[in-house]
KEMI-98503 format. One record per residue (C-alpha): residue number from 1; y, x, z. Coordinates in nm, 4 decimals. Layout:
BEGIN
<pt><seq>NUM</seq><Y>Y</Y><X>X</X><Z>Z</Z></pt>
...
This chain:
BEGIN
<pt><seq>1</seq><Y>-0.4556</Y><X>-1.9327</X><Z>1.9054</Z></pt>
<pt><seq>2</seq><Y>-0.6595</Y><X>-2.0145</X><Z>1.5978</Z></pt>
<pt><seq>3</seq><Y>-0.6819</Y><X>-1.7607</X><Z>1.3153</Z></pt>
<pt><seq>4</seq><Y>-0.4530</Y><X>-1.9859</X><Z>1.1090</Z></pt>
<pt><seq>5</seq><Y>-0.1953</Y><X>-1.9938</X><Z>1.3911</Z></pt>
<pt><seq>6</seq><Y>-0.2159</Y><X>-1.6134</X><Z>1.4224</Z></pt>
<pt><seq>7</seq><Y>-0.1699</Y><X>-1.5796</X><Z>1.0458</Z></pt>
<pt><seq>8</seq><Y>0.1429</Y><X>-1.7965</X><Z>1.0455</Z></pt>
<pt><seq>9</seq><Y>0.2804</Y><X>-1.6179</X><Z>1.3528</Z></pt>
<pt><seq>10</seq><Y>0.2698</Y><X>-1.2826</X><Z>1.1717</Z></pt>
<pt><seq>11</seq><Y>-0.0057</Y><X>-1.1520</X><Z>1.3995</Z></pt>
<pt><seq>12</seq><Y>-0.3325</Y><X>-0.9809</X><Z>1.3077</Z></pt>
<pt><seq>13</seq><Y>-0.5826</Y><X>-1.2422</X><Z>1.1972</Z></pt>
<pt><seq>14</seq><Y>-0.9317</Y><X>-1.2670</X><Z>1.0487</Z></pt>
<pt><seq>15</seq><Y>-0.9131</Y><X>-1.3974</X><Z>0.6892</Z></pt>
<pt><seq>16</seq><Y>-1.2891</Y><X>-1.4649</X><Z>0.6923</Z></pt>
<pt><seq>17</seq><Y>-1.2330</Y><X>-1.7492</X><Z>0.9405</Z></pt>
<pt><seq>18</seq><Y>-1.4139</Y><X>-2.0636</X><Z>0.8176</Z></pt>
<pt><seq>19</seq><Y>-1.0990</Y><X>-2.2807</X><Z>0.8125</Z></pt>
<pt><seq>20</seq><Y>-0.9003</Y><X>-2.0216</X><Z>0.6152</Z></pt>
<pt><seq>21</seq><Y>-1.1840</Y><X>-1.9637</X><Z>0.3670</Z></pt>
<pt><seq>22</seq><Y>-1.2093</Y><X>-2.3401</X><Z>0.3112</Z></pt>
<pt><seq>23</seq><Y>-0.8311</Y><X>-2.3715</X><Z>0.2638</Z></pt>
<pt><seq>24</seq><Y>-0.8218</Y><X>-2.0818</X><Z>0.0133</Z></pt>
<pt><seq>25</seq><Y>-1.1141</Y><X>-2.2272</X><Z>-0.1798</Z></pt>
<pt><seq>26</seq><Y>-0.9336</Y><X>-2.5625</X><Z>-0.2038</Z></pt>
<pt><seq>27</seq><Y>-0.6103</Y><X>-2.3981</X><Z>-0.3261</Z></pt>
<pt><seq>28</seq><Y>-0.7900</Y><X>-2.1858</X><Z>-0.5840</Z></pt>
<pt><seq>29</seq><Y>-0.9814</Y><X>-2.4895</X><Z>-0.7096</Z></pt>
<pt><seq>30</seq><Y>-0.6573</Y><X>-2.6857</X><Z>-0.7511</Z></pt>
<pt><seq>31</seq><Y>-0.4915</Y><X>-2.3892</X><Z>-0.9266</Z></pt>
<pt><seq>32</seq><Y>-0.7884</Y><X>-2.3622</X><Z>-1.1634</Z></pt>
<pt><seq>33</seq><Y>-0.7663</Y><X>-2.7331</X><Z>-1.2507</Z></pt>
<pt><seq>34</seq><Y>-0.3878</Y><X>-2.7129</X><Z>-1.2912</Z></pt>
<pt><seq>35</seq><Y>-0.4070</Y><X>-2.4105</X><Z>-1.5191</Z></pt>
<pt><seq>36</seq><Y>-0.6614</Y><X>-2.5829</X><Z>-1.7460</Z></pt>
<pt><seq>37</seq><Y>-0.4550</Y><X>-2.8960</X><Z>-1.8086</Z></pt>
<pt><seq>38</seq><Y>-0.2798</Y><X>-2.9428</X><Z>-2.1400</Z></pt>
<pt><seq>39</seq><Y>0.1021</Y><X>-2.9327</X><Z>-2.1232</Z></pt>
<pt><seq>40</seq><Y>0.1313</Y><X>-3.3055</X><Z>-2.2014</Z></pt>
<pt><seq>41</seq><Y>-0.0719</Y><X>-3.4017</X><Z>-1.8905</Z></pt>
<pt><seq>42</seq><Y>0.2468</Y><X>-3.4189</X><Z>-1.6846</Z></pt>
<pt><seq>43</seq><Y>0.1413</Y><X>-3.6821</X><Z>-1.4310</Z></pt>
<pt><seq>44</seq><Y>-0.1888</Y><X>-3.5056</X><Z>-1.3573</Z></pt>
<pt><seq>45</seq><Y>-0.0043</Y><X>-3.1764</X><Z>-1.3115</Z></pt>
<pt><seq>46</seq><Y>0.2447</Y><X>-3.3378</X><Z>-1.0730</Z></pt>
<pt><seq>47</seq><Y>-0.0369</Y><X>-3.4882</X><Z>-0.8645</Z></pt>
<pt><seq>48</seq><Y>-0.2180</Y><X>-3.1548</X><Z>-0.8384</Z></pt>
<pt><seq>49</seq><Y>0.1019</Y><X>-2.9773</X><Z>-0.7292</Z></pt>
<pt><seq>50</seq><Y>0.1655</Y><X>-3.2442</X><Z>-0.4640</Z></pt>
<pt><seq>51</seq><Y>-0.1868</Y><X>-3.1882</X><Z>-0.3322</Z></pt>
<pt><seq>52</seq><Y>-0.1593</Y><X>-2.8084</X><Z>-0.3494</Z></pt>
<pt><seq>53</seq><Y>0.1763</Y><X>-2.7882</X><Z>-0.1718</Z></pt>
<pt><seq>54</seq><Y>0.1128</Y><X>-3.0857</X><Z>0.0565</Z></pt>
<pt><seq>55</seq><Y>0.4576</Y><X>-3.2085</X><Z>-0.0439</Z></pt>
<pt><seq>56</seq><Y>0.6343</Y><X>-3.4613</X><Z>-0.2618</Z></pt>
<pt><seq>57</seq><Y>0.9045</Y><X>-3.2108</X><Z>-0.3607</Z></pt>
<pt><seq>58</seq><Y>0.9423</Y><X>-3.1871</X><Z>-0.7358</Z></pt>
<pt><seq>59</seq><Y>0.9059</Y><X>-2.8478</X><Z>-0.8972</Z></pt>
<pt><seq>60</seq><Y>0.8280</Y><X>-2.7094</X><Z>-1.2405</Z></pt>
<pt><seq>61</seq><Y>0.5573</Y><X>-2.4455</X><Z>-1.2511</Z></pt>
<pt><seq>62</seq><Y>0.4156</Y><X>-2.3169</X><Z>-1.5775</Z></pt>
<pt><seq>63</seq><Y>0.0493</Y><X>-2.2208</X><Z>-1.6047</Z></pt>
<pt><seq>64</seq><Y>-0.1060</Y><X>-1.9846</X><Z>-1.5115</Z></pt>
<pt><seq>65</seq><Y>-0.0187</Y><X>-2.0010</X><Z>-1.1445</Z></pt>
<pt><seq>66</seq><Y>-0.2156</Y><X>-1.8646</X><Z>-0.8490</Z></pt>
<pt><seq>67</seq><Y>-0.1659</Y><X>-1.8822</X><Z>-0.4741</Z></pt>
<pt><seq>68</seq><Y>-0.3701</Y><X>-1.8400</X><Z>-0.1566</Z></pt>
<pt><seq>69</seq><Y>-0.3056</Y><X>-2.1650</X><Z>0.0324</Z></pt>
<pt><seq>70</seq><Y>-0.0254</Y><X>-2.3618</X><Z>-0.1324</Z></pt>
<pt><seq>71</seq><Y>0.0732</Y><X>-2.5485</X><Z>0.1829</Z></pt>
<pt><seq>72</seq><Y>0.2775</Y><X>-2.2479</X><Z>0.3007</Z></pt>
<pt><seq>73</seq><Y>0.5115</Y><X>-2.2729</X><Z>-0.0019</Z></pt>
<pt><seq>74</seq><Y>0.8264</Y><X>-2.4881</X><Z>0.0329</Z></pt>
<pt><seq>75</seq><Y>1.0729</Y><X>-2.5715</X><Z>-0.2447</Z></pt>
<pt><seq>76</seq><Y>1.4341</Y><X>-2.6787</X><Z>-0.2635</Z></pt>
<pt><seq>77</seq><Y>1.5717</Y><X>-2.8898</X><Z>-0.5471</Z></pt>
<pt><seq>78</seq><Y>1.5571</Y><X>-2.7846</X><Z>-0.9115</Z></pt>
<pt><seq>79</seq><Y>1.2852</Y><X>-2.5179</X><Z>-0.8819</Z></pt>
<pt><seq>80</seq><Y>1.1440</Y><X>-2.3511</X><Z>-1.1935</Z></pt>
<pt><seq>81</seq><Y>0.8679</Y><X>-2.0886</X><Z>-1.2198</Z></pt>
<pt><seq>82</seq><Y>0.7627</Y><X>-1.9410</X><Z>-1.5539</Z></pt>
<pt><seq>83</seq><Y>0.4112</Y><X>-1.8390</X><Z>-1.6648</Z></pt>
<pt><seq>84</seq><Y>0.1620</Y><X>-1.6117</X><Z>-1.4857</Z></pt>
<pt><seq>85</seq><Y>0.3135</Y><X>-1.6013</X><Z>-1.1393</Z></pt>
<pt><seq>86</seq><Y>0.1301</Y><X>-1.5273</X><Z>-0.8147</Z></pt>
<pt><seq>87</seq><Y>0.2340</Y><X>-1.6183</X><Z>-0.4615</Z></pt>
<pt><seq>88</seq><Y>0.0188</Y><X>-1.4751</X><Z>-0.1829</Z></pt>
<pt><seq>89</seq><Y>0.1240</Y><X>-1.7280</X><Z>0.0810</Z></pt>
<pt><seq>90</seq><Y>-0.0616</Y><X>-1.6277</X><Z>0.3963</Z></pt>
<pt><seq>91</seq><Y>0.2731</Y><X>-1.6882</X><Z>0.5640</Z></pt>
<pt><seq>92</seq><Y>0.5544</Y><X>-1.9170</X><Z>0.4554</Z></pt>
<pt><seq>93</seq><Y>0.7488</Y><X>-1.8752</X><Z>0.1327</Z></pt>
<pt><seq>94</seq><Y>1.0651</Y><X>-2.0847</X><Z>0.1313</Z></pt>
<pt><seq>95</seq><Y>1.2788</Y><X>-2.1352</X><Z>-0.1793</Z></pt>
<pt><seq>96</seq><Y>1.6304</Y><X>-2.2772</X><Z>-0.1702</Z></pt>
<pt><seq>97</seq><Y>1.7867</Y><X>-2.5011</X><Z>-0.4327</Z></pt>
<pt><seq>98</seq><Y>1.8280</Y><X>-2.4018</X><Z>-0.7983</Z></pt>
<pt><seq>99</seq><Y>1.5808</Y><X>-2.1134</X><Z>-0.7994</Z></pt>
<pt><seq>100</seq><Y>1.4522</Y><X>-1.9761</X><Z>-1.1312</Z></pt>
<pt><seq>101</seq><Y>1.1578</Y><X>-1.7383</X><Z>-1.1456</Z></pt>
<pt><seq>102</seq><Y>1.0672</Y><X>-1.5450</X><Z>-1.4600</Z></pt>
<pt><seq>103</seq><Y>0.7162</Y><X>-1.4814</X><Z>-1.5930</Z></pt>
<pt><seq>104</seq><Y>0.4709</Y><X>-1.2508</X><Z>-1.4184</Z></pt>
<pt><seq>105</seq><Y>0.6598</Y><X>-1.2516</X><Z>-1.0876</Z></pt>
<pt><seq>106</seq><Y>0.4565</Y><X>-1.1740</X><Z>-0.7770</Z></pt>
<pt><seq>107</seq><Y>0.5591</Y><X>-1.2775</X><Z>-0.4266</Z></pt>
<pt><seq>108</seq><Y>0.3596</Y><X>-1.1357</X><Z>-0.1391</Z></pt>
<pt><seq>109</seq><Y>0.3559</Y><X>-1.2404</X><Z>0.2240</Z></pt>
<pt><seq>110</seq><Y>0.0160</Y><X>-1.0744</X><Z>0.2684</Z></pt>
<pt><seq>111</seq><Y>-0.0166</Y><X>-0.7193</X><Z>0.3927</Z></pt>
<pt><seq>112</seq><Y>-0.2574</Y><X>-0.4989</X><Z>0.5846</Z></pt>
<pt><seq>113</seq><Y>-0.2234</Y><X>-0.2792</X><Z>0.8933</Z></pt>
<pt><seq>114</seq><Y>-0.1045</Y><X>0.0765</X><Z>0.8303</Z></pt>
<pt><seq>115</seq><Y>-0.3622</Y><X>0.2078</X><Z>1.0782</Z></pt>
<pt><seq>116</seq><Y>-0.6859</Y><X>0.2632</X><Z>0.8821</Z></pt>
<pt><seq>117</seq><Y>-0.9120</Y><X>0.1963</X><Z>1.1808</Z></pt>
<pt><seq>118</seq><Y>-0.7606</Y><X>-0.1488</X><Z>1.2347</Z></pt>
<pt><seq>119</seq><Y>-0.7411</Y><X>-0.2189</X><Z>0.8595</Z></pt>
<pt><seq>120</seq><Y>-1.1097</Y><X>-0.1305</X><Z>0.8142</Z></pt>
<pt><seq>121</seq><Y>-1.2045</Y><X>-0.3920</X><Z>1.0764</Z></pt>
<pt><seq>122</seq><Y>-1.0881</Y><X>-0.6569</X><Z>0.8290</Z></pt>
<pt><seq>123</seq><Y>-0.7805</Y><X>-0.7764</X><Z>1.0147</Z></pt>
<pt><seq>124</seq><Y>-0.4828</Y><X>-0.8797</X><Z>0.8017</Z></pt>
<pt><seq>125</seq><Y>-0.1153</Y><X>-0.9672</X><Z>0.8455</Z></pt>
<pt><seq>126</seq><Y>0.1388</Y><X>-1.1884</X><Z>0.6765</Z></pt>
<pt><seq>127</seq><Y>0.5177</Y><X>-1.2073</X><Z>0.6980</Z></pt>
<pt><seq>128</seq><Y>0.7589</Y><X>-1.4706</X><Z>0.5692</Z></pt>
<pt><seq>129</seq><Y>0.9575</Y><X>-1.4556</X><Z>0.2469</Z></pt>
<pt><seq>130</seq><Y>1.2812</Y><X>-1.6558</X><Z>0.2227</Z></pt>
<pt><seq>131</seq><Y>1.4681</Y><X>-1.7052</X><Z>-0.1048</Z></pt>
<pt><seq>132</seq><Y>1.8188</Y><X>-1.8552</X><Z>-0.0909</Z></pt>
<pt><seq>133</seq><Y>1.9971</Y><X>-2.0965</X><Z>-0.3241</Z></pt>
<pt><seq>134</seq><Y>2.0935</Y><X>-2.0119</X><Z>-0.6830</Z></pt>
<pt><seq>135</seq><Y>1.8550</Y><X>-1.7188</X><Z>-0.7135</Z></pt>
<pt><seq>136</seq><Y>1.7160</Y><X>-1.5901</X><Z>-1.0426</Z></pt>
<pt><seq>137</seq><Y>1.4171</Y><X>-1.3558</X><Z>-1.0160</Z></pt>
<pt><seq>138</seq><Y>1.3577</Y><X>-1.1765</X><Z>-1.3457</Z></pt>
<pt><seq>139</seq><Y>1.0213</Y><X>-1.1352</X><Z>-1.5127</Z></pt>
<pt><seq>140</seq><Y>0.7715</Y><X>-0.8946</X><Z>-1.3619</Z></pt>
<pt><seq>141</seq><Y>0.9590</Y><X>-0.8572</X><Z>-1.0326</Z></pt>
<pt><seq>142</seq><Y>0.7619</Y><X>-0.8058</X><Z>-0.7118</Z></pt>
<pt><seq>143</seq><Y>0.8838</Y><X>-0.9421</X><Z>-0.3783</Z></pt>
<pt><seq>144</seq><Y>0.7151</Y><X>-0.7713</X><Z>-0.0835</Z></pt>
<pt><seq>145</seq><Y>0.6435</Y><X>-0.9287</X><Z>0.2598</Z></pt>
<pt><seq>146</seq><Y>0.9103</Y><X>-0.9903</X><Z>0.5249</Z></pt>
<pt><seq>147</seq><Y>1.1993</Y><X>-1.0257</X><Z>0.2792</Z></pt>
<pt><seq>148</seq><Y>1.5034</Y><X>-1.2516</X><Z>0.2836</Z></pt>
<pt><seq>149</seq><Y>1.6963</Y><X>-1.2913</X><Z>-0.0402</Z></pt>
<pt><seq>150</seq><Y>2.0493</Y><X>-1.4272</X><Z>0.0015</Z></pt>
<pt><seq>151</seq><Y>2.2211</Y><X>-1.6977</X><Z>-0.2013</Z></pt>
<pt><seq>152</seq><Y>2.3535</Y><X>-1.6326</X><Z>-0.5537</Z></pt>
<pt><seq>153</seq><Y>2.1328</Y><X>-1.3319</X><Z>-0.6234</Z></pt>
<pt><seq>154</seq><Y>1.9960</Y><X>-1.2006</X><Z>-0.9530</Z></pt>
<pt><seq>155</seq><Y>1.6914</Y><X>-0.9738</X><Z>-0.9330</Z></pt>
<pt><seq>156</seq><Y>1.6496</Y><X>-0.7722</X><Z>-1.2528</Z></pt>
<pt><seq>157</seq><Y>1.3213</Y><X>-0.7828</X><Z>-1.4421</Z></pt>
<pt><seq>158</seq><Y>1.0620</Y><X>-0.5390</X><Z>-1.3130</Z></pt>
<pt><seq>159</seq><Y>1.2322</Y><X>-0.4824</X><Z>-0.9772</Z></pt>
<pt><seq>160</seq><Y>1.0352</Y><X>-0.4189</X><Z>-0.6603</Z></pt>
<pt><seq>161</seq><Y>1.2083</Y><X>-0.5754</X><Z>-0.3602</Z></pt>
<pt><seq>162</seq><Y>1.1139</Y><X>-0.3953</X><Z>-0.0379</Z></pt>
<pt><seq>163</seq><Y>1.4106</Y><X>-0.4873</X><Z>0.1833</Z></pt>
<pt><seq>164</seq><Y>1.6417</Y><X>-0.7825</X><Z>0.2392</Z></pt>
<pt><seq>165</seq><Y>1.8950</Y><X>-0.8628</X><Z>-0.0331</Z></pt>
<pt><seq>166</seq><Y>2.2463</Y><X>-0.9768</X><Z>0.0676</Z></pt>
<pt><seq>167</seq><Y>2.4235</Y><X>-1.2703</X><Z>-0.0978</Z></pt>
<pt><seq>168</seq><Y>2.6142</Y><X>-1.2510</X><Z>-0.4257</Z></pt>
<pt><seq>169</seq><Y>2.4583</Y><X>-0.9394</X><Z>-0.5800</Z></pt>
<pt><seq>170</seq><Y>2.2559</Y><X>-0.8202</X><Z>-0.8749</Z></pt>
<pt><seq>171</seq><Y>1.9716</Y><X>-0.5873</X><Z>-0.7754</Z></pt>
<pt><seq>172</seq><Y>1.7326</Y><X>-0.3819</X><Z>-0.9831</Z></pt>
<pt><seq>173</seq><Y>1.4926</Y><X>-0.0910</X><Z>-0.9797</Z></pt>
<pt><seq>174</seq><Y>1.2015</Y><X>0.0356</X><Z>-0.7763</Z></pt>
<pt><seq>175</seq><Y>1.2850</Y><X>0.0055</X><Z>-0.4983</Z></pt>
<pt><seq>176</seq><Y>1.5469</Y><X>-0.2587</X><Z>-0.5806</Z></pt>
<pt><seq>177</seq><Y>1.9044</Y><X>-0.1578</X><Z>-0.5001</Z></pt>
<pt><seq>178</seq><Y>2.2361</Y><X>-0.3375</X><Z>-0.5383</Z></pt>
<pt><seq>179</seq><Y>2.3705</Y><X>-0.2756</X><Z>-0.8877</Z></pt>
<pt><seq>180</seq><Y>2.6721</Y><X>-0.5009</X><Z>-0.8764</Z></pt>
<pt><seq>181</seq><Y>2.8452</Y><X>-0.7564</X><Z>-0.6587</Z></pt>
<pt><seq>182</seq><Y>2.8856</Y><X>-1.1047</X><Z>-0.8077</Z></pt>
<pt><seq>183</seq><Y>3.2340</Y><X>-1.2421</X><Z>-0.7496</Z></pt>
């Protein structure tokens, strides 16, 4: 398997692989260009997002936005992300329909081995993040790797999500816990 295939399979991989370095450089260059555009440059912004995500899906993303690769991020319909968000997409991040993300949200698929000896050899890991339909992630929330968020969920501002979230709930805190069921 290539390092990219290992990365997407959730296996240990070498992030210094030439292909991965090139892909990250391209994504960071596109993000830099996107973040420098004036708000009225709508068509240019749309073209850069299509190139970044390798997709024709429409989405609204406010500057400043940063990601690792871009092509590992998939959107449903009616997606909105507020300012200053980061998605570390070394594995796939999939958003359902009607997802709203507040400012300063961070979504991580990237992680490192717990074992220091392995970690110090420079090997990395990445696990998927899946976000269902009708989800609102409040400002400053952090979504950790290997998380599935069910449909119709509200994640309170500042929450740190470290385990899967069932459907139809409001969660909050660090670590995030169910506060209330949504009926």
